Each structure stands twice: as C-alpha cells, then as structure tokens.
N, C-alpha and C positions, 0 to 999 in steps of 0.2 A: 503493500498501500504506499504511495506515496505520502510524504511527509515533507509539506513547504520547510521545515524550519531546519530542514539536512543543509541546505545550501542558506546562508545569510548572503541577501543581495543590498550592496550597498551603489546606489547611481554615482558615480564620478563625474565631476565634469569635462570637456571637453571630450566625449566621445568614449571616454573608457568606464565599464565598470568592473568592480571589485567582488569579487562570489567566496564565502567563505564556508567552507567543508564543517561542518557542526554536528558531530556526533562524537562530543566529548568524553561522555562514561564509555566509548567502545573504543578510543583515539581513532576518530573518525573511519572506520572499520567499514569498506561497503557492504552495506546488505540492501533489498531490495528497492527499500525508500531512499538510498543514496542514487541508487541508480538510475532511480527512475528522477529524480530530482535532477543529476544531471543533464539526461537525456532531455529532461525539460528546458534545461538553460540552454543546451546546446538549440534548440530548435527558437526560442524567443532570439536568443541573441544574434542570431543570424540573419532571423527576420527582422529585427529592429533598424531601422536605415541611422536609427542617432547609436549606434554601438558600431566602434569601429575596430575597437582593443577589450579583450578580456584578461585580469587576473583572477588565476583561481589561487587562493589561500587556505587557509585553516582558522578555524576559531579556537582552538587548542593551542596553548603558549610552547607547549612541548614537542609535539607530532604534527606531521603534514599526514598522514596516512598509513594505516596498518597492513593497508589490503584488503583482500578479501575477508567477510565477517565468518569466521571458524562456526559460528553457531548455526548459520545459511547453509556452509559447506555437510556440516555433521548432517541435516535434516534431510541432506539430497535434494537439494534445490539451487545445486551450484551455477546448473543451468542458466537458471532465471539473472543471475549476475552478468550474461553472456550475452545482451539481444544480438539476434543477427545483423541487424542495423546498429554497429557504434563498437563492437565486442566488449571487453571488462569494461563495467560502470557505465554500459551506453556511451563509452566515451572513446575509449585508444585505438579504433578505429574508425570512430566517426568521421562523415565527409563534410570539413566545414572549408570556407575561404576564409574567414577573418584568424587574425594570430592573436593567440593567446601564452600567456606568460604564467609559469607557475612560480608562485611565490612562498619559498619553502626555508622556514625556520627551527626547522626538529625533524624528526627522525620521517625519512618518504622509504619505506622498505615496500619491498615483493609489491604486490598491486599498487600500493603508493605512489614507490618509485617509476611504477610503470605510467600511471597518471601524468608525472612531472614529465618522464619521457614523450610522453604524446603531445606536451604542450609545444610552440616552435621558440620558446623561451625559458630559461629557469634564472630567478634571481634567488640568490639562498645567502642565509647569515653564516655565521661562525660557528653557531649553534648547529647547523643540519647536519645531518646524515643520511647517507646513499647507501641502500642494500639490496640485495638480490639471495634471502635466507633459502630460498624454495628447495635447493638441494637437500639442508639439514631436516627438509620433511619429506625427501621423498618425492620432490615435484620439481619441475624445472618452469623458468619463467618465460612462460609461453604467450604472455599476454603486451608482447612488447619487449619484455627485456632481453632475450636473446635476438631478439630480429634487430634492434635500435642501440641496444646500447654497443656494439661493436661498430657502428656509423658516426659515434657521436665521442669514441677516445681510444687511444690508441689498444690496438690488438691486444696489446698485451695485458694490459689492465683489465679489458674489457674480459677476458679468458680470468681473469683471477676472479673478480668480482662473481662471475658468473658461477665459475667451477667452485671455489671457496664458500662462498656466502659471506665472506667477510665485507664489513661496510666502510666504506671511506667518508671523512669529514670533510664538511664544505671548503676547508681550507685546500685540500687535494683535490675537491672537485673544481674548483678554481684553476688550478696547476695544469692541469690533465684538458682544459677547455671543456667541461661537462656543463659548468657552468658560465652565463656570460657576465656577471656582476655577483661582488661577494662583499657584504655590510656587515656591520657590527649589529646585534640584534636590534637595537634601538633604532636604527635605520634602515630596517630593512622594507615596511610598508613606503618611506619616503622613498625610495632609492626603485622599488617596484612602478611606484606609481608615476614617478620622474620619467621611467622609460616607457611606460603605458603612452604619457601625454605627448613625447617626442614622436611615437610611433602615431600616433592618432592626429599628428597635426599635416601629415603628409598625407598626398595624395591617395583618396582610401582605395580607388581602382589599382593606381599603379603599386599600390604597398601589397594587395590581393595578386595580383599578375607575375608580383615578383617571387613573392611568397611560393604561389602556383608553382612558378620556374625551379626556385631553390628545392623544393619538397621532392619535384620529380628528378632534379640531381643528385639528391640526398640518396631517395631510394631505388629510384631505375638508371641511374647512371648517367652522366655527361650527354652523349650521345642521345639519349632521350629529349632532356633540355634542349638540346641544340635545334632537334627536331619540333618543337612547338614555339622556336623563337620568331620565325617570321608572324606566324598569327598573333602572337603578344605584339610584336613591334607594327605590324601595322594598327593594333586596336590601340597603342598607345600614342601613336602619331594621329590618329583622326579622332583622337577621343576630345572633347572639353575640356578635360583637367590639361591634358599638354596645352591646349590654347592659353588658357587662365593663367599656367603654368610660366611660359615667355610673356603674356604680358605682363603678367606679376613682376617679373625680373628687368623688362625694360621701363616699366613703372617705377620700379625700387619699393613695391610694400609687397606686404605678404600677401598670398593667392589667397583667394575663396573658393573654393574647390566647389564643385556642380552639386545639385540636389541629391540623393541617393535615388530616384528613378531612374537615372543615365545609369547606375552604376550597376539594377540590378538587371539591365538588359545585357551587360556583358559578361557571359558567361562562354567557355570555351565548347 
C-alpha cells in the first residue's frame, strides 16, 4: 500500500525538487510502500514542467538507504519490489529524461547503493559510506551494483567491493570518482542544492539531450553515442533554446529559456 509520507517532498525554487526517503524506523529499507512512492515521484517529476532537477536524499541522519526490506523478502513478496517498469524500488531501471542527484550523508548499502548508482550524480558527505554486502548473504548485487559500479570506478576497486562486500567511506568514494562532490556533513544539503540549481539554470532541453547522449556512451559505448549525434545536433541547432542562448550571449544577459511545452515535443 502506498504511503505518502515515505517520500518527504520539499519544493525548492529554480526548478529543483528535494525528496527525502522517510522510513526512519527501518533504515529506509525499501518495502512495497517505498517502491510505490518512488514510482509515483518518477511519474510526477517527469510530467511537471516546473521540475528540472531532482535531489534524492534521506530523512534519516545516519542512513541513506539499507536496501530491500528483509521482512518483505521473508514473506515471499520480493517480486513486488521489482516492478517490470523500473526494476528494484520502481527506480533503478526506470526511464526518465531529467537528471537526479543522490544526496548521501550516511550508509548507502546493497539496494540503497544501487539506488544512488541509478542517479546521474552523487553528492556525499564525509560520513557517507557505500557498500554491496550481498555476497555475505548468499546474494548478488543484481539491481544495478554489478552492472553499474564497474562503469563508475576502476575495475579493481569495483571487483573488490562486489566480491568482498566491504564498504568504502565518502573520502575514498571521492578519490576514485564515484561521487562528484564531497562535503562536510553540515554542508551536504547546501552543496547538493547548489549543484541542482546550477544544472537547472541551463537550457532544459540541452541538459536532457546531453544526459541522454552521456548515458548512451556510458552504457552502450562511444559508437552508440556517435550514432545519435546527428539527430541531437539538428535538434539543438533548430531549437528555440539555441536561438535564445545566442541572443542572450549577444545582448549580454541571462537567457530566458522557452516554455516546457516545446521541450515536451523534443523526444528521440
């Protein structure tokens, strides 16, 4: 059953939305209600033209997300945590065009780490830690851990984390390029929203096209990204965003991007 309070929604100005996973009594473990809440959040953030960037954090001060709820798993309902559309938590394989930032200030373990890996960027504090302990439970990190981690960090580090199940802290994660920005715990929210606002100031269609091409290169290889380049290039050059960007440059002012109705029509 869906619980509206599983995700606390904070509408932030300038096209940014902050979501906080909120199951403090269970370390934000993903149950059926958390899955439903994340699925709902994906739908409305994609549909709302006012939303340009989403930040996904935690209401728990020491935990980002501990992964799948073991009580749900023990009762034989684990399949319900893996909807056909979206995969684990209704999120890790979901189709979306807008950028998501994981804001991690505590433990992101197992499926919780896989949720962070499904985001496009990770901002973390020095109190964060990341791990895939599935092998210690007779499992494998098949909800994105084994698929994505080797693409995000050096192979030797990924293999170590996947096979040993041992976590790394925020400082180490920053050193190996897993996270884009590392902060003190007290600065995590400010840094995450600052990055979100910076992205939200850019042309939204250009951000989405860039994100699409970058994801394609990351997951399907460089050639696949080159193959879509002519389509994206023509779309950008013919867009109202490009025209406004050039006018703003010549007139030495901040651009005023076109309304989202035009953005909705620009799909691959």
